[in-house]
C-alpha positions as YAML, in Angstrom:
chain: A
units: angstrom
residues:
- id: 1
  name: UNK
  ca: [-4.95, -7.26, -38.73]
- id: 2
  name: UNK
  ca: [-1.74, -5.57, -39.87]
- id: 3
  name: UNK
  ca: [-1.44, -4.29, -43.44]
- id: 4
  name: UNK
  ca: [2.09, -3.14, -44.39]
- id: 5
  name: UNK
  ca: [0.62, -0.61, -46.83]
- id: 6
  name: UNK
  ca: [-1.87, 0.87, -44.41]
- id: 7
  name: UNK
  ca: [-1.57, 2.15, -40.86]
- id: 8
  name: UNK
  ca: [-3.56, 0.52, -38.09]
- id: 9
  name: UNK
  ca: [-6.39, 2.85, -37.18]
- id: 10
  name: UNK
  ca: [-6.56, 3.02, -33.37]
- id: 11
  name: UNK
  ca: [-8.90, 4.88, -31.03]
- id: 12
  name: UNK
  ca: [-7.95, 5.39, -27.38]
- id: 13
  name: UNK
  ca: [-10.80, 6.37, -25.04]
- id: 14
  name: UNK
  ca: [-9.59, 8.60, -22.21]
- id: 15
  name: UNK
  ca: [-10.92, 11.11, -19.70]
- id: 16
  name: UNK
  ca: [-8.44, 13.98, -19.12]
- id: 17
  name: UNK
  ca: [-4.69, 14.51, -19.23]
- id: 18
  name: UNK
  ca: [-4.31, 15.47, -15.58]
- id: 19
  name: UNK
  ca: [-1.11, 14.74, -13.66]
- id: 20
  name: UNK
  ca: [-2.01, 11.26, -12.47]
- id: 21
  name: UNK
  ca: [-0.62, 7.76, -12.76]
- id: 22
  name: UNK
  ca: [-2.85, 6.59, -15.62]
- id: 23
  name: UNK
  ca: [-2.04, 9.63, -17.73]
- id: 24
  name: UNK
  ca: [1.71, 9.32, -17.09]
- id: 25
  name: UNK
  ca: [1.55, 5.63, -17.91]
- id: 26
  name: UNK
  ca: [-0.27, 6.42, -21.15]
- id: 27
  name: UNK
  ca: [2.40, 8.94, -22.18]
- id: 28
  name: UNK
  ca: [5.08, 6.30, -21.59]
- id: 29
  name: UNK
  ca: [3.06, 3.84, -23.67]
- id: 30
  name: UNK
  ca: [2.91, 6.37, -26.50]
- id: 31
  name: UNK
  ca: [6.65, 7.04, -26.24]
- id: 32
  name: UNK
  ca: [7.26, 3.43, -27.31]
- id: 33
  name: UNK
  ca: [4.47, 3.12, -29.88]
- id: 34
  name: UNK
  ca: [5.55, 2.88, -33.53]
- id: 35
  name: UNK
  ca: [3.66, 5.72, -35.23]
- id: 36
  name: UNK
  ca: [4.84, 4.41, -38.58]
- id: 37
  name: UNK
  ca: [2.40, 1.57, -37.99]
- id: 38
  name: UNK
  ca: [-0.40, 3.32, -36.07]
- id: 39
  name: UNK
  ca: [-2.78, 6.18, -36.80]
- id: 40
  name: UNK
  ca: [-3.86, 7.19, -33.28]
- id: 41
  name: UNK
  ca: [-6.90, 9.18, -32.19]
- id: 42
  name: UNK
  ca: [-7.30, 10.02, -28.51]
- id: 43
  name: UNK
  ca: [-10.93, 10.66, -27.54]
- id: 44
  name: UNK
  ca: [-10.98, 12.63, -24.28]
- id: 45
  name: UNK
  ca: [-13.99, 13.40, -22.12]
- id: 46
  name: UNK
  ca: [-12.50, 16.86, -21.48]
- id: 47
  name: UNK
  ca: [-9.63, 18.66, -23.19]
- id: 48
  name: UNK
  ca: [-7.85, 19.55, -19.99]
- id: 49
  name: UNK
  ca: [-4.87, 18.62, -17.83]
- id: 50
  name: UNK
  ca: [-1.27, 19.75, -17.40]
- id: 51
  name: UNK
  ca: [-0.03, 16.78, -19.43]
- id: 52
  name: UNK
  ca: [-1.91, 17.73, -22.61]
- id: 53
  name: UNK
  ca: [1.17, 19.45, -23.99]
- id: 54
  name: UNK
  ca: [3.19, 16.25, -23.60]
- id: 55
  name: UNK
  ca: [1.11, 14.28, -26.07]
- id: 56
  name: UNK
  ca: [3.11, 13.40, -29.20]
- id: 57
  name: UNK
  ca: [2.22, 15.50, -32.24]
- id: 58
  name: UNK
  ca: [1.22, 12.31, -34.09]
- id: 59
  name: UNK
  ca: [-1.77, 11.84, -31.78]
- id: 60
  name: UNK
  ca: [-5.03, 13.37, -32.98]
- id: 61
  name: UNK
  ca: [-7.09, 14.63, -30.02]
- id: 62
  name: UNK
  ca: [-10.89, 14.70, -30.15]
- id: 63
  name: UNK
  ca: [-13.30, 15.63, -27.37]
- id: 64
  name: UNK
  ca: [-16.71, 14.39, -26.24]
- id: 65
  name: UNK
  ca: [-18.43, 17.71, -26.60]
- id: 66
  name: UNK
  ca: [-21.69, 17.37, -24.68]
- id: 67
  name: UNK
  ca: [-21.36, 14.29, -22.49]
- id: 68
  name: UNK
  ca: [-17.75, 14.56, -21.32]
- id: 69
  name: UNK
  ca: [-18.79, 15.59, -17.81]
- id: 70
  name: UNK
  ca: [-20.41, 12.17, -17.38]
- id: 71
  name: UNK
  ca: [-16.94, 10.63, -17.19]
- id: 72
  name: UNK
  ca: [-16.18, 12.87, -14.20]
- id: 73
  name: UNK
  ca: [-19.46, 12.04, -12.47]
- id: 74
  name: UNK
  ca: [-19.29, 11.80, -8.67]
- id: 75
  name: UNK
  ca: [-21.65, 12.00, -5.73]
- id: 76
  name: UNK
  ca: [-21.00, 15.71, -5.40]
- id: 77
  name: UNK
  ca: [-21.65, 16.74, -9.00]
- id: 78
  name: UNK
  ca: [-24.15, 14.05, -10.08]
- id: 79
  name: UNK
  ca: [-27.28, 16.22, -9.85]
- id: 80
  name: UNK
  ca: [-25.80, 19.13, -11.79]
- id: 81
  name: UNK
  ca: [-24.20, 16.88, -14.42]
- id: 82
  name: UNK
  ca: [-27.33, 14.83, -15.07]
- id: 83
  name: UNK
  ca: [-29.44, 17.97, -15.32]
- id: 84
  name: UNK
  ca: [-27.04, 19.62, -17.77]
- id: 85
  name: UNK
  ca: [-26.57, 16.52, -19.92]
- id: 86
  name: UNK
  ca: [-30.07, 15.06, -19.95]
- id: 87
  name: UNK
  ca: [-32.82, 16.77, -17.91]
- id: 88
  name: UNK
  ca: [-32.58, 20.08, -19.76]
- id: 89
  name: UNK
  ca: [-33.39, 18.22, -22.97]
- id: 90
  name: UNK
  ca: [-36.20, 16.16, -21.49]
- id: 91
  name: UNK
  ca: [-37.77, 16.87, -18.09]
- id: 92
  name: UNK
  ca: [-39.18, 13.34, -17.97]
- id: 93
  name: UNK
  ca: [-35.62, 12.13, -17.44]
- id: 94
  name: UNK
  ca: [-36.10, 13.12, -13.80]
- id: 95
  name: UNK
  ca: [-38.29, 10.04, -13.37]
- id: 96
  name: UNK
  ca: [-35.43, 7.87, -14.66]
- id: 97
  name: UNK
  ca: [-33.02, 9.34, -12.10]
- id: 98
  name: UNK
  ca: [-35.36, 8.95, -9.13]
- id: 99
  name: UNK
  ca: [-35.09, 5.14, -8.60]
- id: 100
  name: UNK
  ca: [-31.29, 5.33, -8.58]
- id: 101
  name: UNK
  ca: [-31.31, 8.31, -6.25]
- id: 102
  name: UNK
  ca: [-33.62, 6.58, -3.78]
- id: 103
  name: UNK
  ca: [-31.60, 3.39, -4.02]
- id: 104
  name: UNK
  ca: [-28.37, 5.18, -3.17]
- id: 105
  name: UNK
  ca: [-29.96, 7.03, -0.25]
- id: 106
  name: UNK
  ca: [-31.09, 3.84, 1.47]
- id: 107
  name: UNK
  ca: [-28.01, 1.69, 0.82]
- id: 108
  name: UNK
  ca: [-24.33, 1.85, 1.70]
- id: 109
  name: UNK
  ca: [-20.99, 0.35, 0.73]
- id: 110
  name: UNK
  ca: [-20.68, -2.06, -2.19]
- id: 111
  name: UNK
  ca: [-24.40, -2.00, -2.98]
- id: 112
  name: UNK
  ca: [-24.39, 1.78, -3.24]
- id: 113
  name: UNK
  ca: [-21.40, 1.72, -5.62]
- id: 114
  name: UNK
  ca: [-23.21, -0.85, -7.74]
- id: 115
  name: UNK
  ca: [-26.31, 1.36, -7.98]
- id: 116
  name: UNK
  ca: [-24.15, 4.32, -9.03]
- id: 117
  name: UNK
  ca: [-22.52, 2.24, -11.77]
- id: 118
  name: UNK
  ca: [-25.88, 0.98, -13.03]
- id: 119
  name: UNK
  ca: [-27.15, 4.55, -13.18]
- id: 120
  name: UNK
  ca: [-24.09, 5.60, -15.18]
- id: 121
  name: UNK
  ca: [-24.62, 2.73, -17.61]
- id: 122
  name: UNK
  ca: [-28.31, 3.62, -17.99]
- id: 123
  name: UNK
  ca: [-27.50, 7.18, -19.01]
- id: 124
  name: UNK
  ca: [-24.57, 6.09, -21.15]
- id: 125
  name: UNK
  ca: [-27.16, 4.42, -23.40]
- id: 126
  name: UNK
  ca: [-28.38, 7.93, -24.29]
- id: 127
  name: UNK
  ca: [-24.94, 9.02, -25.49]
- id: 128
  name: UNK
  ca: [-24.34, 8.88, -29.25]
- id: 129
  name: UNK
  ca: [-22.00, 6.23, -30.63]
- id: 130
  name: UNK
  ca: [-18.66, 7.14, -32.17]
- id: 131
  name: UNK
  ca: [-19.26, 7.56, -35.90]
- id: 132
  name: UNK
  ca: [-16.05, 6.15, -37.34]
- id: 133
  name: UNK
  ca: [-14.94, 2.53, -37.25]
- id: 134
  name: UNK
  ca: [-11.49, 1.47, -36.08]
- id: 135
  name: UNK
  ca: [-9.13, -1.46, -36.34]
- id: 136
  name: UNK
  ca: [-8.34, -1.28, -32.63]
- id: 137
  name: UNK
  ca: [-10.06, 0.46, -29.71]
- id: 138
  name: UNK
  ca: [-8.36, 0.86, -26.35]
- id: 139
  name: UNK
  ca: [-9.96, 1.81, -23.04]
- id: 140
  name: UNK
  ca: [-6.81, 2.93, -21.24]
- id: 141
  name: UNK
  ca: [-8.51, 4.80, -18.36]
- id: 142
  name: UNK
  ca: [-10.43, 1.80, -17.02]
- id: 143
  name: UNK
  ca: [-14.05, 1.39, -15.86]
- id: 144
  name: UNK
  ca: [-16.14, 4.02, -17.61]
- id: 145
  name: UNK
  ca: [-13.93, 4.15, -20.68]
- id: 146
  name: UNK
  ca: [-14.31, 0.37, -21.00]
- id: 147
  name: UNK
  ca: [-18.11, 0.56, -20.77]
- id: 148
  name: UNK
  ca: [-18.16, 3.31, -23.39]
- id: 149
  name: UNK
  ca: [-15.72, 1.53, -25.70]
- id: 150
  name: UNK
  ca: [-17.69, -1.70, -25.58]
- id: 151
  name: UNK
  ca: [-21.10, -0.13, -26.28]
- id: 152
  name: UNK
  ca: [-20.33, 2.99, -28.30]
- id: 153
  name: UNK
  ca: [-17.27, 2.21, -30.43]
- id: 154
  name: UNK
  ca: [-17.05, 0.01, -33.52]
- id: 155
  name: UNK
  ca: [-13.69, -1.74, -33.74]
- id: 156
  name: UNK
  ca: [-12.32, -5.06, -34.95]
- id: 157
  name: UNK
  ca: [-10.48, -5.52, -31.65]
- id: 158
  name: UNK
  ca: [-11.20, -4.03, -28.25]
- id: 159
  name: UNK
  ca: [-8.68, -3.88, -25.41]
- id: 160
  name: UNK
  ca: [-9.35, -2.72, -21.85]
- id: 161
  name: UNK
  ca: [-6.69, -1.70, -19.30]
- id: 162
  name: UNK
  ca: [-7.08, -2.62, -15.63]
- id: 163
  name: UNK
  ca: [-4.83, -0.39, -13.50]
- id: 164
  name: UNK
  ca: [-6.40, -1.30, -10.16]
- id: 165
  name: UNK
  ca: [-7.00, -4.26, -7.88]
- id: 166
  name: UNK
  ca: [-10.35, -5.56, -9.12]
- id: 167
  name: UNK
  ca: [-11.29, -6.85, -5.65]
- id: 168
  name: UNK
  ca: [-10.48, -3.67, -3.71]
- id: 169
  name: UNK
  ca: [-12.77, -1.84, -3.56]
- id: 170
  name: UNK
  ca: [-15.07, -4.72, -4.59]
- id: 171
  name: UNK
  ca: [-16.80, -4.53, -7.98]
- id: 172
  name: UNK
  ca: [-20.15, -6.02, -9.00]
- id: 173
  name: UNK
  ca: [-19.31, -9.08, -11.09]
- id: 174
  name: UNK
  ca: [-22.76, -9.04, -12.67]
- id: 175
  name: UNK
  ca: [-21.88, -5.65, -14.18]
- id: 176
  name: UNK
  ca: [-18.22, -6.14, -15.03]
- id: 177
  name: UNK
  ca: [-18.13, -9.70, -16.33]
- id: 178
  name: UNK
  ca: [-20.35, -9.07, -19.40]
- id: 179
  name: UNK
  ca: [-18.20, -6.07, -20.32]
- id: 180
  name: UNK
  ca: [-14.93, -7.92, -19.88]
- id: 181
  name: UNK
  ca: [-16.37, -10.60, -22.18]
- id: 182
  name: UNK
  ca: [-16.94, -7.94, -24.84]
- id: 183
  name: UNK
  ca: [-13.20, -7.20, -24.83]
- id: 184
  name: UNK
  ca: [-10.73, -9.22, -26.85]
- id: 185
  name: UNK
  ca: [-8.04, -8.58, -24.24]
- id: 186
  name: UNK
  ca: [-7.97, -7.25, -20.68]
- id: 187
  name: UNK
  ca: [-4.57, -5.82, -19.79]
- id: 188
  name: UNK
  ca: [-3.44, -6.08, -16.16]
- id: 189
  name: UNK
  ca: [-0.42, -4.05, -15.03]
- id: 190
  name: UNK
  ca: [1.09, -6.40, -12.44]
- id: 191
  name: UNK
  ca: [1.26, -10.08, -11.63]
- id: 192
  name: UNK
  ca: [-0.74, -9.55, -8.43]
- id: 193
  name: UNK
  ca: [-3.53, -7.67, -10.24]
- id: 194
  name: UNK
  ca: [-3.57, -10.34, -12.94]
- id: 195
  name: UNK
  ca: [-3.89, -13.14, -10.40]
- id: 196
  name: UNK
  ca: [-6.59, -11.27, -8.49]
- id: 197
  name: UNK
  ca: [-8.73, -10.75, -11.60]
- id: 198
  name: UNK
  ca: [-8.31, -14.32, -12.85]
- id: 199
  name: UNK
  ca: [-9.24, -15.79, -9.46]
- id: 200
  name: UNK
  ca: [-12.35, -13.61, -9.20]
- id: 201
  name: UNK
  ca: [-13.47, -14.03, -12.82]
- id: 202
  name: UNK
  ca: [-11.96, -17.28, -14.16]
- id: 203
  name: UNK
  ca: [-14.32, -17.04, -17.15]
- id: 204
  name: UNK
  ca: [-12.07, -14.38, -18.71]
- id: 205
  name: UNK
  ca: [-8.67, -15.88, -17.87]
- id: 206
  name: UNK
  ca: [-7.97, -16.53, -21.54]
- id: 207
  name: UNK
  ca: [-8.42, -12.81, -22.28]
- id: 208
  name: UNK
  ca: [-6.06, -11.53, -19.57]
- id: 209
  name: UNK
  ca: [-2.61, -10.25, -20.54]
- id: 210
  name: UNK
  ca: [-0.14, -8.95, -17.96]
- id: 211
  name: UNK
  ca: [1.66, -5.90, -19.37]
- id: 212
  name: UNK
  ca: [3.54, -3.65, -16.96]
- id: 213
  name: UNK
  ca: [3.29, 0.12, -17.06]
- id: 214
  name: UNK
  ca: [6.12, 1.29, -19.27]
- id: 215
  name: UNK
  ca: [8.75, 3.49, -17.63]
- id: 216
  name: UNK
  ca: [11.47, 5.53, -19.33]
- id: 217
  name: UNK
  ca: [14.43, 6.11, -16.96]
- id: 218
  name: UNK
  ca: [16.28, 8.44, -19.32]
- id: 219
  name: UNK
  ca: [13.26, 10.70, -19.69]
- id: 220
  name: UNK
  ca: [12.67, 10.73, -15.92]
- id: 221
  name: UNK
  ca: [16.28, 11.63, -15.11]
- id: 222
  name: UNK
  ca: [16.34, 14.31, -17.82]
- id: 223
  name: UNK
  ca: [13.27, 15.95, -16.27]
- id: 224
  name: UNK
  ca: [14.63, 15.54, -12.75]
- id: 225
  name: UNK
  ca: [17.62, 17.69, -13.61]
- id: 226
  name: UNK
  ca: [15.47, 20.69, -14.43]
- id: 227
  name: UNK
  ca: [12.37, 22.30, -12.99]
- id: 228
  name: UNK
  ca: [11.38, 23.71, -9.62]
- id: 229
  name: UNK
  ca: [11.85, 22.02, -6.29]
- id: 230
  name: UNK
  ca: [10.72, 22.60, -2.71]
- id: 231
  name: UNK
  ca: [9.79, 26.22, -1.86]
- id: 232
  name: UNK
  ca: [11.19, 26.00, 1.69]
- id: 233
  name: UNK
  ca: [14.87, 25.90, 0.75]
- id: 234
  name: UNK
  ca: [15.76, 26.95, 4.31]
- id: 235
  name: UNK
  ca: [14.45, 23.66, 5.73]
- id: 236
  name: UNK
  ca: [17.25, 21.22, 6.57]
- id: 237
  name: UNK
  ca: [15.31, 18.34, 8.10]
- id: 238
  name: UNK
  ca: [14.15, 15.16, 6.35]
- id: 239
  name: UNK
  ca: [11.76, 15.52, 3.42]
- id: 240
  name: UNK
  ca: [9.17, 12.78, 2.88]
- id: 241
  name: UNK
  ca: [7.26, 12.91, -0.41]
- id: 242
  name: UNK
  ca: [3.99, 11.38, -1.60]
- id: 243
  name: UNK
  ca: [2.78, 11.79, -5.17]
- id: 244
  name: UNK
  ca: [-0.87, 11.11, -5.90]
- id: 245
  name: UNK
  ca: [-4.45, 12.22, -5.78]
- id: 246
  name: UNK
  ca: [-5.52, 13.64, -2.41]
- id: 247
  name: UNK
  ca: [-8.24, 11.15, -1.53]
- id: 248
  name: UNK
  ca: [-9.14, 8.56, 1.09]
- id: 249
  name: UNK
  ca: [-7.62, 5.84, -1.08]
- id: 250
  name: UNK
  ca: [-4.16, 7.38, -0.74]
- id: 251
  name: UNK
  ca: [-4.27, 7.16, 3.06]
- id: 252
  name: UNK
  ca: [-2.97, 10.62, 3.93]
- id: 253
  name: UNK
  ca: [-5.32, 10.81, 6.92]
- id: 254
  name: UNK
  ca: [-3.44, 7.81, 8.32]
- id: 255
  name: UNK
  ca: [-0.32, 9.98, 8.34]
- id: 256
  name: UNK
  ca: [-1.73, 12.59, 10.76]
- id: 257
  name: UNK
  ca: [-1.14, 10.52, 13.96]
- id: 258
  name: UNK
  ca: [2.28, 9.59, 12.56]
- id: 259
  name: UNK
  ca: [3.27, 13.24, 12.30]
- id: 260
  name: UNK
  ca: [2.01, 13.93, 15.80]
- id: 261
  name: UNK
  ca: [4.07, 11.09, 17.29]
- id: 262
  name: UNK
  ca: [7.17, 12.13, 15.35]
- id: 263
  name: UNK
  ca: [6.82, 15.72, 16.54]
- id: 264
  name: UNK
  ca: [6.51, 14.56, 20.15]
- id: 265
  name: UNK
  ca: [9.74, 12.60, 19.62]
- id: 266
  name: UNK
  ca: [11.47, 15.70, 18.18]
- id: 267
  name: UNK
  ca: [11.99, 14.42, 14.63]
- id: 268
  name: UNK
  ca: [12.66, 17.25, 12.21]
- id: 269
  name: UNK
  ca: [10.61, 16.19, 9.18]
- id: 270
  name: UNK
  ca: [8.13, 17.53, 6.66]
- id: 271
  name: UNK
  ca: [5.74, 15.45, 4.60]
- id: 272
  name: UNK
  ca: [5.02, 16.87, 1.13]
- id: 273
  name: UNK
  ca: [2.12, 15.96, -1.13]
- id: 274
  name: UNK
  ca: [2.16, 16.47, -4.90]
- id: 275
  name: UNK
  ca: [-1.29, 16.20, -6.48]
- id: 276
  name: UNK
  ca: [-4.79, 17.59, -6.55]
- id: 277
  name: UNK
  ca: [-7.87, 15.79, -5.32]
- id: 278
  name: UNK
  ca: [-11.20, 15.74, -3.58]
- id: 279
  name: UNK
  ca: [-11.86, 19.10, -1.93]
- id: 280
  name: UNK
  ca: [-14.04, 17.66, 0.85]
- id: 281
  name: UNK
  ca: [-11.40, 15.10, 1.80]
- id: 282
  name: UNK
  ca: [-8.65, 17.70, 1.72]
- id: 283
  name: UNK
  ca: [-10.70, 19.98, 3.99]
- id: 284
  name: UNK
  ca: [-11.22, 17.14, 6.47]
- id: 285
  name: UNK
  ca: [-7.53, 16.30, 6.28]
- id: 286
  name: UNK
  ca: [-6.56, 19.92, 6.95]
- id: 287
  name: UNK
  ca: [-8.85, 20.01, 10.00]
- id: 288
  name: UNK
  ca: [-7.29, 16.82, 11.37]
- id: 289
  name: UNK
  ca: [-3.81, 18.28, 10.89]
- id: 290
  name: UNK
  ca: [-4.83, 21.44, 12.74]
- id: 291
  name: UNK
  ca: [-6.45, 19.49, 15.58]
- id: 292
  name: UNK
  ca: [-3.30, 17.38, 15.96]
- id: 293
  name: UNK
  ca: [-1.07, 20.47, 15.95]
- id: 294
  name: UNK
  ca: [0.91, 19.32, 12.91]
- id: 295
  name: UNK
  ca: [-0.53, 21.46, 10.08]
- id: 296
  name: UNK
  ca: [2.95, 22.85, 9.41]
- id: 297
  name: UNK
  ca: [4.38, 19.35, 8.92]
- id: 298
  name: UNK
  ca: [2.32, 18.39, 5.84]
- id: 299
  name: UNK
  ca: [2.73, 20.69, 2.85]
- id: 300
  name: UNK
  ca: [0.48, 20.52, -0.22]
- id: 301
  name: UNK
  ca: [2.43, 21.44, -3.34]
- id: 302
  name: UNK
  ca: [-0.40, 21.20, -5.89]
- id: 303
  name: UNK
  ca: [0.16, 19.64, -9.30]
- id: 304
  name: UNK
  ca: [3.04, 19.90, -11.72]
- id: 305
  name: UNK
  ca: [3.84, 18.24, -15.06]
- id: 306
  name: UNK
  ca: [7.35, 17.60, -13.70]
- id: 307
  name: UNK
  ca: [7.32, 15.97, -10.25]
- id: 308
  name: UNK
  ca: [10.78, 14.51, -10.74]
- id: 309
  name: UNK
  ca: [12.77, 17.47, -9.42]
- id: 310
  name: UNK
  ca: [10.84, 17.10, -6.14]
- id: 311
  name: UNK
  ca: [11.46, 13.35, -6.18]
- id: 312
  name: UNK
  ca: [15.16, 14.05, -6.77]
- id: 313
  name: UNK
  ca: [15.42, 16.21, -3.66]
- id: 314
  name: UNK
  ca: [13.34, 14.17, -1.19]
- id: 315
  name: UNK
  ca: [14.91, 11.87, 1.42]
- id: 316
  name: UNK
  ca: [12.13, 9.26, 1.52]
- id: 317
  name: UNK
  ca: [9.33, 8.43, -0.89]
- id: 318
  name: UNK
  ca: [6.17, 7.20, 0.88]
- id: 319
  name: UNK
  ca: [3.07, 5.49, -0.51]
- id: 320
  name: UNK
  ca: [0.62, 5.24, 2.44]
- id: 321
  name: UNK
  ca: [-2.32, 4.00, 0.33]
- id: 322
  name: UNK
  ca: [-5.24, 1.93, 1.56]
- id: 323
  name: UNK
  ca: [-5.40, 0.17, -1.80]
- id: 324
  name: UNK
  ca: [-3.68, 0.48, -5.15]
- id: 325
  name: UNK
  ca: [-3.13, -1.21, -8.46]
- id: 326
  name: UNK
  ca: [0.54, -0.73, -9.24]
- id: 327
  name: UNK
  ca: [1.36, 2.95, -8.63]
- id: 328
  name: UNK
  ca: [3.73, 4.33, -11.22]
- id: 329
  name: UNK
  ca: [5.10, 6.84, -8.69]
- id: 330
  name: UNK
  ca: [6.70, 3.96, -6.76]
- id: 331
  name: UNK
  ca: [8.34, 2.75, -9.96]
- id: 332
  name: UNK
  ca: [9.64, 6.27, -10.55]
- id: 333
  name: UNK
  ca: [11.02, 6.46, -7.00]
- id: 334
  name: UNK
  ca: [12.85, 3.18, -7.67]
- id: 335
  name: UNK
  ca: [14.33, 4.63, -10.86]
- id: 336
  name: UNK
  ca: [15.62, 7.59, -8.82]
- id: 337
  name: UNK
  ca: [17.08, 5.30, -6.12]
- id: 338
  name: UNK
  ca: [14.99, 6.66, -3.26]
- id: 339
  name: UNK
  ca: [14.39, 4.86, 0.06]
- id: 340
  name: UNK
  ca: [10.73, 3.85, -0.20]
- id: 341
  name: UNK
  ca: [8.01, 3.13, 2.34]
- id: 342
  name: UNK
  ca: [4.86, 1.45, 1.01]
- id: 343
  name: UNK
  ca: [1.83, 0.01, 2.72]
- id: 344
  name: UNK
  ca: [0.94, -3.55, 1.81]
- id: 345
  name: UNK
  ca: [-1.48, -2.81, -1.02]
- id: 346
  name: UNK
  ca: [-1.93, -5.66, -3.49]
- id: 347
  name: UNK
  ca: [1.16, -5.23, -5.65]
- id: 348
  name: UNK
  ca: [3.49, -3.61, -3.06]
- id: 349
  name: UNK
  ca: [5.38, -6.85, -2.23]
- id: 350
  name: UNK
  ca: [5.88, -7.35, -5.96]
- id: 351
  name: UNK
  ca: [7.07, -3.77, -6.51]
- id: 352
  name: UNK
  ca: [9.49, -3.81, -3.57]
- id: 353
  name: UNK
  ca: [10.48, -7.47, -3.90]
- id: 354
  name: UNK
  ca: [9.17, -8.33, -0.42]
- id: 355
  name: UNK
  ca: [11.31, -5.64, 1.24]
- id: 356
  name: UNK
  ca: [14.50, -5.97, -0.77]
- id: 357
  name: UNK
  ca: [13.87, -2.63, -2.54]
- id: 358
  name: UNK
  ca: [12.03, -0.75, 0.21]
- id: 359
  name: UNK
  ca: [10.18, -0.99, 3.51]
- id: 360
  name: UNK
  ca: [6.71, -2.56, 3.59]
- id: 361
  name: UNK
  ca: [4.27, -1.77, 6.38]
- id: 362
  name: UNK
  ca: [0.71, -2.45, 7.49]
- id: 363
  name: UNK
  ca: [-2.08, -0.24, 6.19]
- id: 364
  name: UNK
  ca: [-2.48, 1.65, 9.46]
- id: 365
  name: UNK
  ca: [-1.11, 4.66, 11.29]
- id: 366
  name: UNK
  ca: [0.94, 2.36, 13.53]
- id: 367
  name: UNK
  ca: [2.33, 0.54, 10.50]
- id: 368
  name: UNK
  ca: [3.30, 3.76, 8.73]
- id: 369
  name: UNK
  ca: [4.84, 5.16, 11.91]
- id: 370
  name: UNK
  ca: [6.98, 2.06, 12.43]
- id: 371
  name: UNK
  ca: [8.07, 2.03, 8.78]
- id: 372
  name: UNK
  ca: [9.01, 5.71, 8.68]
- id: 373
  name: UNK
  ca: [10.83, 5.43, 12.02]
- id: 374
  name: UNK
  ca: [12.79, 2.51, 10.64]
- id: 375
  name: UNK
  ca: [14.03, 4.63, 7.74]
- id: 376
  name: UNK
  ca: [14.62, 7.78, 9.82]
- id: 377
  name: UNK
  ca: [16.57, 5.91, 12.49]
- id: 378
  name: UNK
  ca: [18.77, 3.94, 10.11]
- id: 379
  name: UNK
  ca: [20.85, 5.92, 7.60]
- id: 380
  name: UNK
  ca: [22.63, 2.64, 6.88]
- id: 381
  name: UNK
  ca: [19.35, 1.05, 5.76]
- id: 382
  name: UNK
  ca: [18.59, 4.02, 3.49]
- id: 383
  name: UNK
  ca: [22.07, 3.80, 2.00]
- id: 384
  name: UNK
  ca: [21.67, 0.07, 1.40]
- id: 385
  name: UNK
  ca: [18.31, 0.56, -0.35]
- id: 386
  name: UNK
  ca: [19.73, 3.35, -2.51]
- id: 387
  name: UNK
  ca: [22.75, 1.23, -3.42]
- id: 388
  name: UNK
  ca: [20.59, -1.79, -4.23]
- id: 389
  name: UNK
  ca: [18.34, 0.26, -6.49]
- id: 390
  name: UNK
  ca: [21.29, 1.94, -8.21]
- id: 391
  name: UNK
  ca: [22.57, -1.48, -9.28]
- id: 392
  name: UNK
  ca: [19.28, -2.40, -10.92]
- id: 393
  name: UNK
  ca: [18.52, -1.80, -14.56]
- id: 394
  name: UNK
  ca: [15.09, -0.19, -14.87]
- id: 395
  name: UNK
  ca: [13.11, 0.53, -18.00]
- id: 396
  name: UNK
  ca: [10.84, -1.87, -19.82]
- id: 397
  name: UNK
  ca: [10.17, -0.48, -23.28]
- id: 398
  name: UNK
  ca: [10.02, -4.06, -24.53]
- id: 399
  name: UNK
  ca: [6.57, -4.39, -22.93]
- id: 400
  name: UNK
  ca: [5.14, -2.68, -26.02]
- id: 401
  name: UNK
  ca: [5.71, -5.93, -27.92]
- id: 402
  name: UNK
  ca: [2.93, -7.51, -25.83]
- id: 403
  name: UNK
  ca: [0.55, -4.88, -27.19]
- id: 404
  name: UNK
  ca: [1.60, -5.61, -30.74]
- id: 405
  name: UNK
  ca: [0.95, -9.32, -30.12]
- id: 406
  name: UNK
  ca: [-2.57, -8.54, -28.86]
- id: 407
  name: UNK
  ca: [-3.65, -6.97, -32.12]
- id: 408
  name: UNK
  ca: [-2.30, -9.56, -34.53]
...
């Protein structure tokens, strides 16, 4: 594969460069990549996101001009997106949409998600293939980028990244297995995710490679020492921070009863959220906060390319998620020696070493309440966690060697 006289031609299929875990992980991956050996093209669905400016100058950015919105397809924008991308060209396409629409109306849960994925794959067939050929193609953003890479990109080797727990929410094996088999390697970002995928799809065990998200402690601390912090400088209570997309997955609605109980017990706290998200969920969340009388206790800070100054100044980092892969924000909180509360998503025991590096709790309002109370009531515990983390050596730039091995 490698030719010392010629760079390795690599295409990475992405979606946007928004301020999210996958994008931050990708930037860390690039920070370790040897550009003397690689000629990198990043194909984005949309040229947007606050992290665009952080891409290395060596990376060539291209955009899916017409069909990029398909990678952002959701229940709320599906009709408009399909009309703009396909129906305007051919009205008969409406008859292709109808069976999927009816199927989704009369089904729920896993079956409905499967129908939505099948519809996406059906319309992906109408997208043009990438013209150039590559030595290596990488689907770093997961699901849809993997489907597209497998069917629309010509490359000698194809590598897919799996940032999430394959079993939660459940995927349709009949859809995913054939695509995983088209990949030369499937990268999992934690031991727990790796084990979960192998147990569910043993047929691809020989293709699975566990490669952790790369973190750069020096870069994180450098950014933490500059940039804005909390707007309410007058507040002297405890600051709890969550970084992530505002969605049901992240479990912020579970926090509402927690805030109500803590207010009734006269705790002086504020819970801050860094990230954008689903407008409908945020509206529902805001209504729940108002109904519970705690709207002033949860502050939404929006998005920022530098969350580390906020992380620097918080008292507790909290990850109240219903399910996760291996959230990079928890790794960043560890690097900054913060007391951490995390629900027991798949890789949480691995990340926090079964409670040695933070507090683990059940995925419930009661669990989060008990975990937060434990940290608020015990300064000695917080000090111990901070001291334990400060003695650890973080940073794993050597993980890039696993990628080099994959393409040999």
